[in-house]
C-alpha positions as CSV (number, residue, x, y, z in Angstrom):
1,M,-58.3,-31.9,13.2
2,E,-58.1,-32.9,9.5
3,K,-60.5,-35.7,8.5
4,R,-59.2,-39.0,7.3
5,A,-60.0,-39.6,3.6
6,L,-62.6,-42.3,3.0
7,I,-62.3,-44.4,-0.1
8,L,-65.1,-46.8,-0.8
9,G,-65.7,-49.2,-3.6
10,N,-68.9,-50.9,-4.8
11,W,-68.6,-54.1,-6.7
12,K,-72.3,-54.1,-7.5
13,M,-73.4,-57.5,-9.0
14,N,-69.9,-58.4,-10.0
15,G,-67.1,-60.6,-8.6
16,S,-66.6,-64.1,-7.3
17,R,-64.5,-65.9,-4.8
18,A,-61.7,-66.0,-7.3
19,K,-62.1,-62.3,-7.8
20,L,-61.3,-61.8,-4.1
21,E,-57.6,-61.9,-4.9
22,E,-58.1,-58.4,-6.2
23,L,-59.3,-57.4,-2.7
24,A,-56.4,-59.2,-1.1
25,T,-54.0,-57.1,-3.2
26,I,-55.8,-53.9,-2.1
27,A,-55.6,-55.0,1.5
28,R,-51.9,-55.6,1.4
29,H,-51.2,-52.1,0.2
30,A,-54.2,-50.0,1.3
31,A,-53.0,-48.9,4.8
32,V,-49.3,-48.9,4.3
33,G,-48.1,-45.5,5.6
34,R,-51.4,-43.8,4.7
35,D,-54.0,-42.0,6.8
36,V,-56.9,-43.2,4.8
37,E,-59.9,-45.3,5.6
38,V,-60.8,-47.9,2.9
39,G,-64.0,-49.9,2.5
40,M,-65.6,-52.2,-0.1
41,A,-69.3,-53.0,-0.6
42,L,-69.4,-56.5,-1.8
43,P,-72.1,-58.9,-3.1
44,A,-73.6,-60.5,0.1
45,T,-72.3,-63.9,-0.8
46,L,-68.7,-62.7,-0.5
47,I,-68.9,-60.7,2.7
48,A,-68.2,-63.6,5.2
49,A,-65.2,-64.8,3.2
50,V,-63.3,-61.6,3.8
51,A,-65.0,-60.1,6.8
52,G,-61.8,-60.3,8.9
53,T,-59.7,-58.2,6.6
54,D,-58.0,-55.6,8.8
55,S,-57.1,-52.9,6.4
56,I,-60.4,-52.8,4.5
57,A,-63.9,-52.4,6.0
58,I,-66.2,-54.9,4.3
59,G,-69.7,-53.7,3.7
60,A,-73.0,-54.5,2.1
61,Q,-74.8,-52.9,-0.9
62,D,-78.3,-52.7,0.7
63,L,-80.3,-54.1,3.6
64,H,-84.0,-54.6,4.4
65,F,-85.6,-52.2,6.9
66,A,-87.0,-55.1,9.0
67,D,-84.9,-57.2,11.4
68,A,-86.5,-60.5,10.5
69,G,-89.6,-61.9,9.0
70,A,-91.3,-63.0,5.7
71,H,-89.1,-61.0,3.3
72,T,-88.0,-63.6,0.8
73,G,-84.7,-62.7,-0.9
74,S,-83.9,-59.9,1.5
75,L,-81.1,-59.5,4.1
76,S,-81.5,-57.8,7.4
77,G,-79.0,-55.7,9.2
78,A,-78.7,-58.5,11.8
79,L,-77.7,-61.0,9.1
80,L,-75.3,-58.7,7.5
81,R,-73.6,-57.8,10.7
82,E,-73.3,-61.5,11.6
83,A,-71.7,-62.1,8.3
84,G,-69.1,-59.5,9.1
85,A,-70.3,-56.3,7.4
86,R,-69.3,-53.1,9.0
87,F,-71.3,-50.7,6.8
88,T,-74.0,-50.7,4.2
89,L,-74.9,-48.6,1.2
90,I,-78.4,-47.2,1.4
91,G,-80.4,-45.5,-1.3
92,H,-78.0,-46.1,-4.2
93,S,-79.4,-44.7,-7.4
94,E,-79.8,-48.1,-8.9
95,R,-81.9,-49.2,-6.0
96,R,-84.0,-46.1,-6.3
97,T,-84.4,-46.5,-10.0
98,Y,-84.8,-50.2,-10.5
99,D,-86.0,-51.5,-7.1
100,G,-88.4,-48.7,-6.1
101,D,-86.5,-47.5,-3.0
102,T,-88.3,-44.4,-1.8
103,D,-87.1,-41.8,0.7
104,V,-89.4,-43.4,3.3
105,M,-87.7,-46.7,2.7
106,V,-84.3,-45.1,2.9
107,A,-85.2,-43.6,6.3
108,A,-86.3,-47.0,7.6
109,K,-83.2,-48.7,6.2
110,I,-80.9,-46.1,7.9
111,K,-82.6,-46.9,11.2
112,A,-82.2,-50.6,10.6
113,A,-78.5,-50.1,9.9
114,W,-78.0,-48.1,13.1
115,R,-79.9,-50.8,15.2
116,H,-77.2,-53.3,14.2
117,N,-74.2,-51.0,14.4
118,L,-73.7,-50.7,10.7
119,R,-72.4,-47.4,9.3
120,A,-75.0,-46.0,6.9
121,V,-73.6,-44.7,3.6
122,V,-76.5,-42.8,2.2
123,C,-76.5,-42.1,-1.5
124,V,-78.2,-39.0,-2.9
125,G,-78.2,-37.4,-6.3
126,E,-80.2,-35.8,-9.1
127,S,-81.4,-37.3,-12.3
128,T,-80.8,-35.9,-15.8
129,E,-84.4,-34.6,-15.9
130,Q,-84.1,-32.9,-12.5
131,R,-80.8,-31.3,-13.4
132,A,-82.2,-30.0,-16.7
133,A,-85.2,-28.5,-15.0
134,G,-83.0,-26.7,-12.4
135,L,-84.3,-29.0,-9.6
136,G,-81.1,-30.8,-8.8
137,E,-80.4,-29.1,-5.4
138,A,-84.0,-29.3,-4.3
139,S,-84.1,-33.0,-5.1
140,V,-81.0,-33.7,-3.2
141,I,-82.1,-31.7,-0.2
142,D,-85.4,-33.7,-0.2
143,Q,-83.4,-37.0,-0.2
144,L,-81.3,-35.7,2.8
145,A,-84.5,-35.2,4.8
146,A,-84.8,-39.0,5.0
147,I,-81.9,-39.1,7.5
148,P,-83.5,-39.7,10.9
149,S,-83.0,-37.2,13.6
150,P,-81.3,-37.4,16.1
151,L,-78.2,-39.0,14.7
152,V,-78.0,-42.2,16.8
153,G,-75.6,-44.0,14.5
154,D,-72.8,-43.3,12.1
155,V,-73.7,-41.8,8.7
156,V,-71.8,-40.9,5.5
157,I,-73.3,-39.1,2.5
158,A,-72.3,-40.2,-1.0
159,Y,-73.3,-37.7,-3.7
160,E,-73.8,-39.6,-6.9
161,P,-75.2,-37.5,-9.8
162,V,-77.4,-40.0,-11.6
163,W,-76.7,-38.2,-14.9
164,C,-73.1,-39.3,-14.9
165,I,-73.0,-42.6,-13.1
166,G,-71.5,-45.2,-15.5
167,A,-70.7,-42.4,-18.0
168,D,-67.3,-41.7,-19.5
169,A,-66.9,-38.3,-17.8
170,A,-67.5,-37.2,-14.2
171,A,-69.2,-34.0,-13.2
172,T,-66.9,-31.0,-13.2
173,P,-65.2,-29.8,-10.0
174,A,-67.6,-26.8,-10.1
175,D,-70.6,-29.1,-10.3
176,I,-69.3,-31.3,-7.4
177,G,-68.3,-28.4,-5.2
178,A,-71.6,-26.5,-5.6
179,M,-73.7,-29.6,-4.7
180,L,-71.5,-30.6,-1.8
181,R,-71.7,-27.1,-0.3
182,T,-75.4,-27.4,-0.6
183,I,-75.4,-30.7,1.1
184,R,-73.1,-29.5,3.9
185,T,-75.3,-26.5,4.5
186,A,-78.4,-28.7,4.7
187,L,-76.8,-31.0,7.1
188,Q,-75.6,-28.2,9.3
189,D,-79.1,-26.6,9.3
190,R,-80.6,-29.9,10.3
191,F,-78.0,-31.4,12.7
192,G,-75.9,-28.4,13.8
193,D,-72.3,-29.3,14.7
194,E,-72.9,-32.9,14.0
195,G,-73.8,-32.0,10.5
196,E,-70.3,-30.5,10.0
197,G,-68.7,-33.8,10.9
198,I,-70.6,-36.0,8.5
199,P,-68.2,-37.2,5.7
200,L,-69.2,-36.2,2.2
201,L,-68.1,-38.5,-0.7
202,Y,-68.4,-38.1,-4.4
203,G,-69.4,-41.0,-6.6
204,G,-69.9,-40.8,-10.3
205,A,-67.4,-42.1,-12.9
206,V,-64.5,-41.8,-10.5
207,D,-61.3,-43.2,-11.9
208,P,-57.6,-42.9,-11.6
209,A,-57.5,-40.1,-14.2
210,N,-59.8,-37.7,-12.3
211,A,-59.4,-38.9,-8.7
212,A,-56.6,-36.4,-7.8
213,A,-58.7,-33.4,-8.9
214,I,-61.8,-34.6,-7.1
215,L,-60.0,-35.6,-3.9
216,G,-58.1,-32.4,-3.8
217,M,-61.3,-30.4,-3.4
218,A,-61.9,-28.9,0.0
219,E,-65.6,-30.0,0.0
220,V,-64.7,-33.7,-0.7
221,D,-63.9,-36.1,2.1
222,G,-63.6,-39.2,-0.1
223,V,-65.0,-41.1,-3.0
224,L,-67.4,-44.0,-3.8
225,A,-66.1,-45.8,-6.9
226,G,-67.8,-48.5,-9.0
227,R,-65.9,-49.7,-12.0
228,A,-62.5,-48.7,-10.6
229,S,-63.1,-50.8,-7.5
230,L,-63.1,-54.0,-9.5
231,D,-59.4,-53.6,-10.5
232,A,-56.8,-53.6,-7.7
233,A,-54.4,-51.4,-9.5
234,A,-57.0,-48.8,-10.4
235,F,-58.5,-48.7,-6.9
236,L,-55.0,-48.4,-5.3
237,R,-54.4,-45.4,-7.5
238,L,-57.5,-43.8,-6.1
239,I,-56.1,-44.2,-2.6
240,E,-52.7,-42.8,-3.7
241,A,-54.4,-39.8,-5.3
242,C,-55.7,-38.6,-1.9
243,P,-53.8,-35.6,-0.7
244,I,-54.1,-36.5,3.0
245,A,-53.1,-40.1,2.4
246,S,-49.4,-39.2,2.8
247,A,-46.7,-41.2,4.4
248,A,-46.7,-40.9,8.2
């Protein structure tokens, strides 16, 4: 069976209640005649306001690995689920770079997400230095090892090459395809048939201009978009670019 495309957005530390009108516009058009799954990772303060949106899965951008306790400023999977989140990003490159998230922490956060029935969207990718040293694939494989075994919850892998996030140009199709094949092989080696079914997303300067080429690749099951998710028209063009998001 052909997989549904998965188009996720990440507002990062942007947006407001007024900005939710952009999300409402996406919701009105996202699922019309299309076999595509759409989700948006919002700032935590906005999740509850739109948690009931039928055509868009609302998610968080991170969670704490503990379920409760003295963790000032943090949010548990239980709190996020109660607010209405259905998935959470884990291990985003900005969390790894600026907030010190390690592979050990990522593993604990994945388990926390699963405990509260949150889909874990695990971000992996190589830095500019790792790529230049020829260590890109090894770095990504090491990050994938953080995924707990057995798979007791839902997981998605988002490949985000750190060297092009926020840049003006995405990785080439050859770059993307090679790394996603490496990721797929690593998942199959670790999880067998279950590894074949884990969706693989690409995230890194995804925009309406390059979305069709990226989404048309056999290795790609969807995308994780940052800047393009903040504009309804741009994000809808990502959905429309998906080759399996055709009219029923």
